[in-house]
C-alpha positions in Angstrom: 20.1 19.8 -26.2 19.9 21.7 -22.9 21.0 24.9 -24.6 18.2 24.5 -27.2 15.7 23.9 -24.3 16.9 27.0 -22.5 16.5 29.1 -25.7 12.8 28.3 -25.9 10.1 30.6 -24.4 9.4 29.6 -20.8 5.8 28.3 -21.6 7.2 26.0 -24.3 10.1 24.8 -22.1 7.6 24.0 -19.4 5.5 21.9 -21.8 8.5 19.6 -22.5 9.5 19.3 -18.8 5.8 18.7 -17.8 5.5 16.1 -20.5 8.5 14.2 -18.9 7.0 14.8 -15.5 3.6 13.4 -16.4 5.4 10.5 -18.1 7.2 9.7 -14.9 3.8 9.9 -13.0 2.3 7.5 -15.5 5.2 5.1 -15.1 5.2 5.2 -11.4 1.5 4.9 -11.0 1.3 2.1 -13.5 4.2 0.1 -12.0 2.3 -1.2 -9.0 -1.1 -2.0 -10.7 -0.2 -5.5 -12.1 0.5 -6.9 -8.7 -1.4 -4.8 -6.2 -3.7 -7.7 -5.4 -0.8 -10.1 -5.1 1.0 -7.7 -2.7 -2.2 -7.4 -0.7 -2.3 -11.2 -0.5 1.3 -11.4 0.8 0.5 -9.2 3.8 -1.6 -11.8 5.6 -3.4 -15.1 5.5 -6.5 -14.1 3.6 -9.3 -15.9 1.9 -9.9 -15.2 -1.8 -12.9 -13.0 -1.0 -10.8 -11.0 1.6 -8.0 -10.5 -1.0 -10.6 -9.2 -3.5 -12.1 -6.9 -0.9 -8.9 -5.5 0.5 -7.2 -5.0 -2.9 -10.4 -3.3 -4.2 -10.3 -0.9 -1.2 -6.6 -0.3 -1.7 -7.2 0.5 -5.4 -10.2 2.8 -5.0 -9.1 4.6 -1.8 -6.5 6.7 -3.8 -9.1 7.9 -6.2 -11.7 8.6 -3.5 -9.3 10.7 -1.6 -8.2 12.5 -4.8 -11.9 13.3 -5.5 -12.3 14.9 -2.1 -9.1 16.9 -1.8 -8.5 18.1 -5.4 -10.7 21.2 -5.1 -8.8 22.2 -1.9 -5.4 21.9 -3.7 -6.9 23.8 -6.7 -8.0 26.7 -4.6 -4.5 26.8 -3.0 -2.8 26.6 -6.4 -4.6 29.7 -7.6 -3.2 31.6 -4.6 0.4 30.3 -4.2 1.0 29.0 -7.7 1.0 25.7 -9.6 4.7 25.0 -9.2 4.5 24.6 -5.4 1.6 22.2 -6.0 3.6 20.2 -8.5 6.5 20.0 -5.9 4.0 19.1 -3.2 2.5 16.3 -5.3 5.9 14.8 -6.5 7.5 14.9 -3.1 4.5 13.7 -1.2 4.1 10.7 -3.5 7.8 10.0 -3.4 7.6 9.6 0.4 4.3 7.6 0.3 5.5 5.1 -2.3 8.7 4.6 -0.4 6.9 4.0 2.8 4.5 1.6 1.0 7.4 -0.7 0.3 7.8 -1.1 4.1 4.1 -2.1 4.7 3.7 -5.0 7.1 -0.1 -5.2 7.2 -3.0 -4.6 4.8 -4.1 -1.6 6.8 -0.7 0.0 6.4 -1.2 -0.4 2.6 -4.7 0.9 2.6 -3.8 3.9 4.8 -0.9 4.8 2.6 -3.1 4.5 -0.5 -5.4 7.0 1.0 -2.4 9.2 1.7 -1.3 8.8 -1.9 -4.7 10.2 -3.0 -4.2 13.1 -0.6 -0.9 14.1 -2.2 -2.1 13.3 -5.8 -2.5 16.1 -8.3 0.7 16.4 -10.4 -1.1 15.8 -13.7 -4.0 18.1 -13.0 -1.7 20.9 -12.0 0.5 20.3 -15.0 -2.6 20.7 -17.2 -3.6 23.8 -15.4 -0.1 25.4 -15.8 -0.1 24.6 -19.5 -3.7 25.9 -19.9 -2.8 29.2 -18.1 0.6 30.0 -19.6 0.2 28.7 -23.2 -1.1 31.1 -25.8 -4.8 30.3 -26.4 -4.1 29.5 -30.1 -1.8 26.7 -29.0 -3.8 25.4 -26.0 -5.3 22.3 -27.6 -2.1 21.1 -29.1 -0.1 21.8 -26.0 -2.5 20.0 -23.7 -2.5 17.1 -26.2 1.3 16.8 -25.8 0.9 16.6 -22.0 -1.8 13.9 -22.4 0.7 11.8 -24.3 3.2 12.0 -21.5 1.0 10.4 -18.9 -0.5 7.9 -21.4 3.0 6.8 -22.5 4.1 6.3 -18.9 0.9 4.4 -18.1 1.7 2.0 -21.0 5.3 1.4 -19.9 4.6 1.3 -16.1 2.8 -2.1 -15.8 5.5 -3.7 -18.0 8.3 -2.3 -15.9 6.5 -3.1 -12.6 5.8 -6.6 -13.6 9.4 -7.3 -14.6 10.7 -5.7 -11.3 8.2 -7.7 -9.2 9.1 -10.9 -11.0 12.9 -10.4 -10.5 13.1 -8.8 -7.1 9.7 -9.2 -5.3 6.7 -7.0 -4.8 8.3 -4.4 -2.6 11.1 -3.3 -4.9 8.8 -1.5 -7.5 7.5 0.7 -4.7 11.1 1.7 -3.8 11.9 2.3 -7.5 8.8 4.4 -7.9 9.7 6.4 -4.8 13.2 7.1 -6.2 11.9 8.3 -9.6 9.4 10.6 -7.9 12.2 12.1 -5.8 14.0 12.7 -9.1 10.8 14.3 -10.5 10.7 16.6 -7.4 14.2 18.0 -8.2 13.4 18.3 -11.9 10.2 20.3 -11.1 12.1 22.6 -8.6 14.9 23.5 -11.0 13.2 23.1 -14.4 9.8 24.7 -14.2 9.4 28.5 -14.4 6.0 29.8 -13.6 4.4 33.2 -14.5 2.8 34.4 -11.3 1.2 37.5 -12.6 -2.3 35.9 -12.6 -2.1 34.6 -9.0 -4.6 35.8 -6.4 -2.1 37.6 -4.2 -4.5 39.7 -2.0 -6.7 38.3 0.7 -10.3 38.4 -0.6 -12.6 40.9 1.1 -16.2 39.8 1.7 -18.0 37.1 -0.2 -16.2 36.2 -3.4 -17.8 34.6 -6.5 -17.2 30.9 -6.9 -14.8 29.7 -9.6 -17.6 28.0 -11.4 -19.7 31.2 -11.6 -16.6 33.0 -13.0 -16.3 30.9 -16.1 -18.0 32.0 -19.3 -20.6 29.2 -19.4 -21.1 27.5 -16.0 -23.6 25.0 -17.1 -21.4 23.9 -20.0 -18.4 23.6 -17.7 -20.4 21.2 -15.4 -21.2 19.3 -18.6 -17.5 19.0 -19.3 -16.9 17.7 -15.8 -19.5 15.1 -16.3 -18.1 14.2 -19.7 -14.7 13.7 -18.1 -16.2 11.4 -15.5 -18.2 9.4 -18.1 -15.2 9.0 -20.4 -13.1 7.7 -17.5 -16.0 5.6 -16.2 -16.6 3.9 -19.6 -12.9 3.3 -20.2 -12.4 1.7 -16.7 -15.7 -0.3 -16.8 -14.1 -2.6 -19.3 -10.9 -3.2 -17.4 -12.2 -5.9 -14.9 -13.7 -8.0 -17.7 -11.4 -7.5 -20.6 -9.1 -10.5 -20.2 -12.1 -12.8 -19.6 -13.8 -11.5 -22.7 -10.6 -12.1 -24.7 -10.5 -15.6 -23.4 -14.1 -16.1 -24.6 -13.0 -15.1 -28.1 -10.1 -17.5 -28.4 -9.3 -21.0 -27.2 -9.0 -21.0 -23.4 -5.9 -23.3 -23.8 -4.1 -20.9 -26.1 -0.6 -20.4 -24.6 -0.5 -16.7 -25.8 -3.6 -15.6 -24.0 -1.9 -13.3 -21.6 0.1 -11.7 -24.5 -3.0 -11.1 -26.6 -5.0 -9.8 -23.6 -2.1 -7.4 -22.9 -2.1 -6.2 -26.5 -5.8 -5.6 -26.5 -5.6 -3.8 -23.2 -2.8 -1.5 -24.4 -4.3 -0.7 -27.8 -6.1 2.5 -26.8 -3.0 3.9 -25.3 -1.0 3.4 -28.5 -3.3 5.4 -30.7 -3.9 8.0 -27.9 -0.2 8.7 -27.7 0.1 9.2 -31.5 -3.0 11.2 -32.2 -3.7 13.4 -29.0 -1.4 16.3 -30.1 -2.7 16.1 -33.6 -6.4 16.3 -32.5 -5.4 19.1 -30.1 -3.9 21.1 -33.0 -6.9 20.4 -35.2 -9.1 21.6 -32.3 -7.1 24.9 -32.2 -8.0 25.4 -35.8 -11.6 24.3 -36.1 -12.9 24.4 -32.5 -12.4 22.0 -29.7 -16.2 21.5 -29.3 -16.3 20.0 -32.8 -13.5 17.6 -32.0 -15.3 16.6 -28.8 -18.5 15.8 -30.6 -16.5 13.8 -33.2 -14.9 11.9 -30.3 -18.3 11.1 -28.9 -19.5 9.7 -32.2 -16.4 7.7 -32.7 -16.7 6.3 -29.2 -20.3 5.2 -29.6 -19.5 3.6 -33.0 -16.5 1.8 -31.6 -17.9 0.7 -28.2 -21.2 -0.9 -29.1 -19.8 -3.1 -31.9 -17.4 -4.7 -29.4 -20.3 -6.5 -27.9 -20.9 -8.4 -31.2 -17.4 -9.3 -32.3 -16.4 -12.9 -32.7 -12.7 -12.4 -33.5 -10.2 -11.0 -31.0 -8.3 -9.0 -33.7 -11.5 -7.1 -34.6 -11.8 -6.3 -30.9 -8.2 -5.1 -31.0 -8.9 -2.8 -34.0 -12.0 -1.4 -32.2 -9.9 -0.8 -29.1 -7.5 1.2 -31.3 -10.5 3.4 -32.2 -11.3 3.8 -28.5 -7.8 5.3 -28.2 -8.6 7.7 -31.0 -11.7 8.7 -29.0 -9.7 9.4 -25.9 -7.1 11.3 -28.0 -9.8 13.5 -29.3 -11.9 14.0 -26.2 -9.4 14.5 -23.3 -7.4 17.4 -24.8 -10.6 19.0 -26.2 -12.3 19.0 -22.8 -9.2 20.7 -21.2 -8.8 23.1 -24.1 -12.4 24.3 -23.8 -12.0 24.8 -20.1 -8.8 26.7 -20.7 -10.5 29.0 -23.2 -13.6 29.7 -21.0 -11.9 30.1 -17.6 -10.3 33.3 -16.2 -6.6 32.6 -15.6 -6.9 33.3 -11.8 -9.4 30.4 -11.5 -7.7 27.9 -13.8 -6.3 25.5 -11.2 -9.6 25.4 -9.3 -11.6 24.5 -12.4 -9.0 21.9 -13.4 -9.0 20.5 -9.9 -12.8 20.1 -10.1 -12.3 18.2 -13.3 -9.7 16.0 -11.6 -12.3 15.1 -8.9 -14.8 14.0 -11.6 -12.0 12.0 -13.3 -11.2 10.3 -10.0 -14.9 9.4 -9.5 -14.9 7.8 -13.0 -11.9 5.7 -11.9 -13.9 4.5 -8.8 -17.3 3.9 -10.5 -16.0 2.4 -13.8 -14.8 -1.0 -12.4 -17.9 -1.2 -10.2 -20.2 -0.6 -13.2 -18.3 -3.2 -15.3 -18.4 -5.9 -12.7 -22.1 -5.2 -11.9 -23.3 -5.4 -15.5 -21.1 -8.4 -16.2 -22.7 -10.2 -13.3 -26.3 -9.2 -14.2 -26.0 -9.6 -18.0 -22.7 -10.8 -19.3 -19.4 -9.4 -20.6 -20.9 -8.2 -23.8 -23.5 -6.2 -21.9 -20.7 -4.0 -20.5 -19.9 -2.6 -24.0 -23.5 -1.9 -24.8 -24.2 -0.1 -21.5 -21.0 1.9 -22.0 -21.9 2.9 -25.5 -25.4 4.0 -24.4 -23.8 6.1 -21.7 -21.6 7.8 -24.2 -24.5 8.4 -26.5 -26.6 10.0 -23.7 -23.6 12.1 -22.7 -23.1 13.3 -26.3 -26.7 14.4 -26.4 -26.5 16.3 -23.1 -23.2 18.0 -24.1 -24.6 19.0 -27.5 -27.4 20.8 -25.6 -25.1 22.4 -23.0 -22.6 23.6 -25.6 -25.1 25.6 -27.6 -23.6 28.9 -26.3 -20.3 28.0 -28.0 -22.0 27.5 -31.3 -24.1 30.7 -31.0 -20.9 32.7 -30.3 -19.1 31.1 -33.2 -21.9 31.9 -35.6 -22.0 35.5 -34.4 
């Protein structure tokens, strides 16, 4: 197996190692989510409202910090390389997760969650490396493979974290996550080989053009950033209310409520893992912009009907289609950015996209909770569907240069 891996071209070998790396990131990040509020509660004598406030701050602080620092890391990656940034992210998170297991106050936890966001960026740098080193004709398929790594880990992580917390307490999953991130650090050091021919090795003289002005279509690229944020926002807007919505659809006394809610929550990840590489390969053949528009249409047609279902299994099927939407859109966005960005600015553009993704993670739960309080649970799906529809219309306008170029 190792010999076969070594016989592959370096860019293809990197894809498999980065798939495993993003899988570990998904597992590690997802491990602590099921009990983060419970761990917060164990750090003091808090009221229910205080627990909600502190756990909300602890959850969102990581993404807020990621949104702020990602462009800085992206600029540095274009100068020193993506591999050092991968090592920095893996080692930094290994240390922070381990220290989190020793937290004795809620402020320790919140501070370390901010620090976690500071070191974040393994997945975005993995995507940037794949986008830079992979032949353009394989970009969509290769980025789709990397997407499945993180998604698979994110599906497994909460299950593993819940089992560990139930057996050994809330602190052990943090230690386990720290250990697997240390392993990932060594895997990255010895397994990843980077082509450094496109790095910016000379100190810039005078005022340099921004990365955004260097892409082929700056306005469309901004539209892609916004699309990334909206997709993440819409996906996360449902998370705070999903289990309550499932409970409305079935008897509140049903003993299998938690199992069914878990299946409904996991449904998009299942289809995303299966179909992301396939949609990526199809995008390489017919154009990633066409795949993206198709993803928009499927998302709207899946999201809005969720507001009108009366059976939980219909909701489950529609959630599977949301997974198809994510499988189509995420690799397509990254493939378009990879095609339209000069290699020396790849990390910077992907880091900007990471900032918008992080903002979607922050704003999504806030939007879902706000709409649910003002209207009801069903209103969240309608608002989310309308947002996707508006985003589709704006992207269709912004992406006109791609269609003009294809016709010519």
